[in-house]
C-alpha positions in Angstrom: 0.0 0.0 0.0 2.1 2.9 -1.3 -0.7 5.4 -0.3 0.6 5.1 3.4 4.0 6.5 2.4 2.4 9.1 0.1 0.2 10.2 3.0 3.3 10.4 5.3 5.0 12.7 2.8 1.9 14.9 2.4 1.7 15.3 6.2 5.4 16.1 6.4 5.1 18.7 3.6 2.0 20.2 5.3 3.8 20.3 8.7 6.8 22.1 7.2 4.6 24.7 5.5 2.6 25.2 8.7 5.7 26.0 10.7 4.0 24.7 13.9 0.7 26.4 13.4 -2.4 24.2 13.5 -3.9 23.2 10.1 -7.6 23.5 9.5 -7.9 22.1 5.9 -5.6 20.3 3.4 -6.9 20.3 -0.2 -5.4 17.7 -2.5 -5.8 17.1 -6.2 -5.4 13.5 -7.2 -5.6 12.5 -10.8 -7.8 9.6 -11.7 -4.9 8.2 -13.8 -2.2 8.7 -11.1 -2.5 5.2 -9.7 -3.1 6.7 -6.2 -6.3 5.7 -4.5 -8.0 8.7 -3.0 -10.0 6.5 -0.5 -6.7 5.0 0.8 -5.2 8.5 1.3 -8.3 9.6 3.2 -8.2 6.4 5.3 -4.5 7.0 6.2 -4.6 10.7 6.8 -6.2 10.9 10.2 -3.8 8.3 11.6 -0.7 9.7 10.0 -1.6 13.3 11.1 -1.8 12.4 14.8 0.7 14.4 16.8 1.5 16.8 13.9 0.3 20.3 12.9 -2.3 18.5 10.7 -3.9 16.6 13.5 -7.7 17.2 13.3 -7.4 18.9 9.9 -10.1 18.3 7.3 -8.9 16.6 4.2 -10.5 17.8 1.0 -9.7 15.5 -1.9 -10.6 16.7 -5.5 -10.3 14.0 -8.1 -9.0 15.2 -11.5 -10.4 13.3 -14.5 -8.1 12.2 -17.3 -7.7 14.4 -20.4 -5.5 14.0 -23.4 -4.6 15.8 -26.6 -4.2 14.0 -29.9 -0.9 14.5 -31.7 -2.5 13.8 -35.1 -5.8 15.9 -35.1 -5.2 18.1 -32.1 -8.4 17.3 -30.4 -8.6 17.3 -26.5 -10.7 14.5 -25.0 -11.5 12.6 -21.8 -9.5 9.5 -21.0 -11.1 7.2 -18.4 -8.0 5.0 -18.5 -4.3 5.2 -19.7 -5.0 3.4 -23.0 -7.9 5.4 -24.4 -7.3 6.4 -28.1 -8.4 9.6 -29.6 -11.9 9.6 -31.1 -10.2 9.9 -34.5 -8.6 6.5 -33.8 -5.1 7.7 -33.2 -3.0 6.5 -30.3 -0.6 9.3 -30.7 -1.8 11.1 -27.6 -0.3 13.1 -24.8 -2.0 13.1 -21.4 -2.6 16.7 -20.2 -4.5 16.0 -16.9 -5.3 13.1 -14.6 -1.9 12.0 -13.5 -1.3 14.7 -10.9 -0.9 14.4 -7.1 -0.8 18.0 -5.7 -1.3 19.7 -2.4 -3.5 22.5 -3.8 -3.8 24.4 -0.5 -3.3 24.4 3.2 -5.6 26.4 5.4 -4.3 27.3 8.8 -6.4 27.8 11.9 -6.5 31.1 13.7 -4.3 31.1 16.8 -4.8 33.4 19.8 
């Protein structure tokens, strides 16, 4: 389960960015073609965040659908999997979305 190590890295990055301040919300973008299971990240987050600045933070996961551009006809189209050809039939495609794994934002809590 590589999602556990990915979640540990996310929490470490969030902790560094927070500089000891408590985190309210972490927003992630996970591409549907990335091979990362959003449900597994969500499952691991609360446990991994214990004892860190991210403890108790809300995790907002936004899944990014796959998109590609055809190298032959130039059309952009949805790709539900890694092997989807262009509607014109070409397999000369470049994926332009759906493989990302990004921390989109970190919202910090107000401190007194």
